[in-house]
N, C-alpha and C positions, 0 to 999 in steps of 0.2 A: 720512482715509485708513483703509483696511481692514487690521487687524492679524492677521486669521485666518491668512493664509499663513505669517506669521512664527511664530505660535504652533504651527501644525502642523509646521513645520520643526524647531522646538525639541523638540517631543514625539518626532518621528522620530529626531532625533539622540540623545536620551536613550535611546530603545529600542535603537538600534544600539550605544550604549556598553554597555548591559546585555548584549547578545549577545557583545561582546568579552570581558566578564568571566566568561562562562559556561565552566565546566570541561567539556571534551570527554569526559573519562573518565566523567562522569556519564551522558552520552548513550549510551555503549557499554554501560552496565550495565542499560539499560532492556530489559524483555522484548520479544521480537519477536512480532508477531501472526500471525494466520492467513494473511494475504497473503504473508508471508515463507515459510511452509511450502508454500504452493501454488506458489511459484516454484522449488521444487526439482525437477530433472528426473526422478529416480526416481518420485517421487509422481505427477507429471504423466503419466508413461508408464503407471503402474499404473491411474490413473483413466481414461486413454484406452482401455486394454485392457478395463476393466470396462464402459465406455460402449459400446464396440464389441460386446461380448457381449450387452448389453441390446438394442442396436439390431438385431443379427442375430436374436435370439429374437423380438423384436417383429415384424420383417418376416416371419419364418417363420410366426408365428401369424396374421398378416393374410393372407398369400398362400401357402396350402399347395399345393405343386406336386405 
């Protein structure tokens, strides 16, 4: 009989019990990365405005009316 599924189940159960012992306050103290900063609405509005200006100037340079 193959004991691999039983061993895998035991390992997963041990990993889940480690997660239960984890202190959630430690997770809150971790620094947030760049993706968190990009999710802020004022920054996204500013970047959209700058991108629009760059697009308008590029189109103006390509097609001079």
